[in-house]
Legacy VTK file of the C-alpha trace (Angstrom):
# vtk DataFile Version 3.0
C-alpha trace
ASCII
DATASET POLYDATA
POINTS 334 float
3.934 29.398 -14.112
0.799 27.136 -14.352
2.755 23.808 -13.034
1.616 20.340 -12.219
1.884 21.096 -9.019
-0.400 24.158 -9.396
-2.688 21.896 -10.916
-2.768 18.928 -8.927
-3.509 21.910 -6.066
-6.101 23.207 -7.900
-7.893 20.055 -9.030
-8.487 18.884 -5.583
-9.156 22.183 -4.185
-12.193 21.893 -6.472
-13.401 18.536 -5.869
-13.181 19.429 -1.945
-15.020 22.667 -1.749
-18.619 21.327 -2.704
-18.307 18.534 -0.071
-17.040 21.316 2.458
-20.099 23.536 1.228
-22.223 20.948 1.054
-21.471 19.612 4.730
-21.966 23.106 5.748
-25.227 23.536 4.416
-26.682 20.115 5.384
-29.109 19.549 8.083
-26.209 18.054 9.826
-24.469 20.835 9.683
-20.755 20.792 10.904
-19.564 23.518 13.279
-17.759 26.688 13.080
-14.224 26.675 13.029
-15.150 22.615 11.282
-12.010 21.002 8.980
-12.646 18.600 5.955
-9.772 16.123 5.383
-9.294 14.680 2.727
-7.879 11.226 1.757
-7.392 9.021 -1.237
-6.762 4.781 -2.161
-6.392 3.304 -5.501
-8.137 -0.037 -4.191
-11.644 0.203 -4.023
-14.327 0.924 -1.596
-14.271 -1.823 0.513
-10.946 -2.680 0.276
-9.505 -2.734 4.307
-6.962 0.208 3.999
-9.551 1.798 2.951
-12.821 1.208 5.189
-10.085 1.618 8.090
-9.120 5.193 6.956
-13.383 5.849 6.926
-13.486 3.988 10.422
-10.642 6.486 11.132
-12.979 9.642 9.809
-16.299 7.711 11.662
-13.903 8.134 15.218
-12.706 11.283 14.535
-16.316 13.511 13.494
-17.443 11.332 16.846
-14.613 12.621 19.215
-15.056 15.912 17.947
-18.618 16.649 17.281
-18.589 17.039 13.580
-15.415 19.235 14.046
-13.199 17.591 12.445
-14.310 15.577 9.373
-12.728 13.482 6.541
-13.407 12.742 2.987
-12.166 9.110 1.243
-11.502 8.868 -2.634
-10.911 5.871 -3.225
-10.545 3.922 -6.127
-7.830 5.667 -7.388
-9.958 8.702 -8.350
-8.041 11.679 -7.579
-4.898 9.098 -10.009
-1.863 6.844 -9.060
0.025 6.172 -5.701
2.902 8.132 -7.337
0.844 11.310 -7.632
-0.977 11.098 -4.544
2.529 11.075 -3.243
3.499 13.865 -4.398
-0.113 15.770 -3.644
0.113 14.823 -0.044
3.341 16.552 0.085
2.063 19.408 -1.409
-0.506 19.875 0.913
-2.997 19.226 -2.643
-4.797 16.626 -0.475
-4.184 15.578 3.743
-3.972 11.666 3.829
-2.753 9.016 1.626
-2.627 5.206 1.963
0.115 4.002 -0.619
1.976 1.000 -1.001
5.624 1.043 0.597
7.234 -0.450 -2.675
6.388 3.744 -4.193
8.493 4.872 -1.171
11.571 3.127 -1.125
14.318 5.386 -3.328
12.334 8.494 -1.169
12.643 6.838 2.350
15.319 4.396 2.086
13.969 2.580 5.581
11.094 1.000 3.632
13.106 -1.258 1.628
13.347 -2.835 4.425
10.020 -3.829 4.445
9.722 -4.937 0.635
13.179 -6.691 0.643
12.792 -10.520 -0.132
12.139 -13.274 2.151
12.871 -10.466 5.113
9.136 -11.444 6.576
8.430 -15.398 6.907
4.751 -14.656 7.588
2.401 -12.162 8.407
2.632 -12.764 12.175
6.280 -12.100 12.025
5.919 -9.566 10.282
2.927 -7.734 12.232
4.502 -8.656 15.309
7.668 -6.899 14.018
6.063 -3.351 13.423
4.108 -3.546 16.391
6.855 -4.084 18.040
8.645 -0.927 17.426
9.533 -1.037 13.933
6.800 0.629 12.279
7.517 3.676 14.442
11.115 3.597 13.578
10.084 3.803 9.552
7.356 6.196 10.800
9.893 8.729 12.117
11.828 8.570 8.296
9.218 10.301 6.851
9.502 13.400 8.361
12.215 14.800 6.516
9.809 14.930 3.723
7.107 17.420 4.165
5.370 14.591 5.589
3.998 12.963 8.545
3.959 8.337 8.821
0.194 7.879 10.683
0.228 4.077 10.472
1.784 0.813 8.321
-1.252 -1.906 7.777
0.101 -5.396 7.027
-0.857 -6.168 2.922
-0.264 -9.641 2.855
1.608 -11.848 1.111
3.354 -11.311 -2.497
2.773 -14.183 -4.931
3.119 -14.624 -8.540
0.419 -15.057 -11.039
0.262 -15.415 -14.581
-1.802 -16.447 -17.666
0.998 -19.374 -18.778
1.806 -22.124 -16.720
2.344 -23.241 -13.249
5.178 -21.337 -11.261
7.170 -23.936 -8.964
11.233 -23.118 -9.408
12.406 -19.928 -10.490
13.377 -21.393 -13.794
9.696 -21.636 -14.273
9.628 -17.381 -14.748
12.068 -17.608 -17.669
10.948 -15.067 -19.733
7.541 -14.076 -18.663
6.532 -10.472 -19.373
5.342 -9.525 -15.021
3.567 -6.472 -14.233
5.460 -5.011 -11.218
5.125 -1.429 -9.133
7.270 1.127 -10.011
9.845 0.081 -7.162
14.020 -0.823 -7.963
14.009 -3.893 -4.992
10.890 -5.517 -7.209
12.377 -4.975 -10.885
16.036 -6.306 -9.606
14.444 -8.979 -7.760
12.674 -9.687 -11.079
15.060 -9.647 -13.213
17.445 -11.955 -10.660
15.007 -14.453 -11.108
14.348 -14.572 -15.239
11.661 -12.709 -15.650
11.286 -9.913 -17.815
9.759 -6.980 -15.577
7.364 -4.716 -16.716
6.592 -1.219 -14.632
2.711 -0.779 -15.305
0.060 1.011 -12.717
-2.590 -1.374 -10.806
-5.130 -0.160 -12.658
-3.722 -0.933 -16.697
-2.332 -4.412 -15.722
-6.046 -6.831 -16.499
-6.187 -4.754 -20.037
-2.439 -5.547 -20.000
-2.465 -9.333 -19.832
-5.515 -9.476 -21.805
-3.788 -7.904 -24.927
-0.962 -9.533 -23.645
1.533 -6.945 -23.083
1.768 -8.845 -19.835
2.018 -12.239 -19.102
1.607 -12.105 -15.533
2.051 -9.687 -11.652
2.741 -10.400 -8.261
0.825 -9.197 -5.840
-1.606 -10.001 -2.777
-5.004 -12.593 -2.855
-6.624 -9.471 -1.958
-5.687 -7.222 -4.566
-5.880 -10.312 -7.941
-9.669 -11.154 -6.226
-10.834 -7.350 -5.771
-9.053 -5.933 -9.242
-10.502 -9.336 -11.136
-6.688 -10.171 -12.817
-7.682 -13.754 -12.012
-10.353 -13.601 -15.235
-7.226 -13.105 -17.257
-4.659 -14.583 -15.470
-5.655 -18.972 -13.559
-2.294 -19.070 -12.326
-1.135 -18.295 -9.061
2.150 -19.594 -7.162
2.220 -19.471 -2.896
5.511 -17.709 -3.594
5.766 -15.356 -0.578
8.296 -13.509 -1.926
7.815 -10.208 0.129
4.880 -9.302 2.515
5.643 -5.552 1.535
2.553 -3.749 3.812
0.586 -0.110 3.394
1.993 2.929 4.842
-0.902 6.050 5.630
0.473 8.878 5.462
-0.392 12.884 6.081
0.400 15.736 4.563
3.236 17.710 7.052
1.276 21.093 6.058
-1.895 19.518 6.944
-0.949 17.806 10.089
0.763 21.489 11.108
-2.239 23.266 11.029
-4.615 21.145 13.575
-4.195 22.393 17.076
-1.258 20.359 19.136
-4.184 18.012 20.995
-6.170 17.789 17.473
-2.713 16.145 16.133
-2.173 14.180 18.773
-6.152 12.762 18.275
-5.064 11.890 14.589
-2.067 10.152 14.964
-3.941 7.858 18.009
-6.783 7.405 15.827
-4.695 6.269 13.096
-2.518 3.841 15.454
-6.005 2.577 16.585
-7.206 1.533 12.412
-4.184 -0.524 12.393
-6.089 -3.389 14.373
-9.624 -2.317 12.264
-7.635 -2.926 9.453
-6.037 -6.323 9.753
-9.596 -7.871 11.274
-11.303 -6.843 8.188
-7.751 -7.843 6.022
-7.647 -11.576 7.176
-11.509 -11.897 6.782
-11.441 -10.877 3.184
-8.654 -12.187 2.413
-10.389 -15.716 3.033
-13.109 -14.609 1.252
-10.770 -13.732 -1.680
-9.103 -16.807 -1.514
-12.282 -18.580 -1.926
-13.781 -17.001 -4.322
-11.118 -17.455 -7.174
-10.619 -20.587 -6.514
-14.749 -21.041 -6.538
-13.495 -20.031 -9.912
-11.354 -21.793 -10.759
-7.472 -21.077 -10.189
-5.400 -23.148 -10.487
-3.412 -23.160 -7.261
0.244 -24.200 -6.532
2.992 -24.063 -4.004
6.536 -23.457 -4.992
9.868 -24.695 -4.272
10.610 -22.205 -1.753
14.666 -22.926 -0.659
14.970 -22.524 -4.414
13.204 -19.018 -4.209
15.113 -18.520 -1.245
18.602 -19.173 -2.916
17.652 -16.938 -6.048
16.280 -13.544 -3.883
19.582 -14.038 -1.480
22.352 -12.086 -3.851
19.504 -9.196 -3.765
18.833 -9.359 -0.297
22.512 -9.365 0.218
22.984 -6.126 -1.902
20.594 -4.035 0.254
22.017 -5.107 3.238
24.984 -3.683 2.720
23.776 -0.441 3.836
23.963 0.051 7.660
20.970 1.503 8.346
18.819 -1.452 6.821
21.079 -3.782 8.171
20.342 -2.753 11.643
16.518 -2.283 10.380
16.806 -6.130 9.272
18.026 -7.482 12.240
15.612 -6.101 14.480
12.986 -7.586 12.134
14.573 -10.952 12.674
14.701 -11.233 16.139
10.939 -11.084 16.285
10.851 -14.632 13.557
LINES 1 335
334 0 1 2 3 4 5 6 7 8 9 10 11 12 13 14 15 16 17 18 19 20 21 22 23 24 25 26 27 28 29 30 31 32 33 34 35 36 37 38 39 40 41 42 43 44 45 46 47 48 49 50 51 52 53 54 55 56 57 58 59 60 61 62 63 64 65 66 67 68 69 70 71 72 73 74 75 76 77 78 79 80 81 82 83 84 85 86 87 88 89 90 91 92 93 94 95 96 97 98 99 100 101 102 103 104 105 106 107 108 109 110 111 112 113 114 115 116 117 118 119 120 121 122 123 124 125 126 127 128 129 130 131 132 133 134 135 136 137 138 139 140 141 142 143 144 145 146 147 148 149 150 151 152 153 154 155 156 157 158 159 160 161 162 163 164 165 166 167 168 169 170 171 172 173 174 175 176 177 178 179 180 181 182 183 184 185 186 187 188 189 190 191 192 193 194 195 196 197 198 199 200 201 202 203 204 205 206 207 208 209 210 211 212 213 214 215 216 217 218 219 220 221 222 223 224 225 226 227 228 229 230 231 232 233 234 235 236 237 238 239 240 241 242 243 244 245 246 247 248 249 250 251 252 253 254 255 256 257 258 259 260 261 262 263 264 265 266 267 268 269 270 271 272 273 274 275 276 277 278 279 280 281 282 283 284 285 286 287 288 289 290 291 292 293 294 295 296 297 298 299 300 301 302 303 304 305 306 307 308 309 310 311 312 313 314 315 316 317 318 319 320 321 322 323 324 325 326 327 328 329 330 331 332 333
């Protein structure tokens, strides 16, 4: 029977085959036994996660004399994040970068990275991830046909909308806000009084332009690269989550590598975290300046009020022993 799974595998095979043929026929032909890895991301070509994975590909190619190569499909060329996760699980693609919120249901430990006001700052998050939290979460992917390669941070998630500044939770009441398909974020928006509307990142701009939604929540870099600032002119610095991104590899693809190559891929992926962070910091500052020059109205929020409003959700999730233990470890790095 021709299923969706078959379709994804067949479609990617059709895309990747010409690339592999082109590599073998180029003047810089790949050596015998060369392997072409495919990677996906919904973000644009100069987004820090995309450039970090590009760095991984370049490093692997240099260290193996061209035997391991990587081809990227950025800007959502191969579909949405939910589709990319399935494609990686079934071996249709090799590597994908996805937002941790999209992984919450299948991989419960990722919920600890997404809960509201668990991290105090980007610096706190990085200390926690580097201090062993990342390793614990990445190990959890082994049960579902995936290999956790690295965790990339993703800045502070804040509210932006087309209507007015958001200073207190009551300012969210009645607003229709785009959220990713994550139970945590859907529940959080409802708790704060907003009307959560699950929607892909690619559909959000048109959703605001056509008044299907009033705004969204995301990080500054995505606010800029998606050009959402052209539709939503109010940015409210709520810092309600620092939910990071996760770099995953197909277990099938990983197991097909030699033991030495598996070690090389993991080591290179972990090294790419610092590459990503440096590019993130620089590009986030550039993005903030760009949207400020456009005329975006920035405001601070009543942080104690937001923390208090979000706390019931946090406490509900912390009833789970594993999440409570992970959160205590995160708090230790504050």
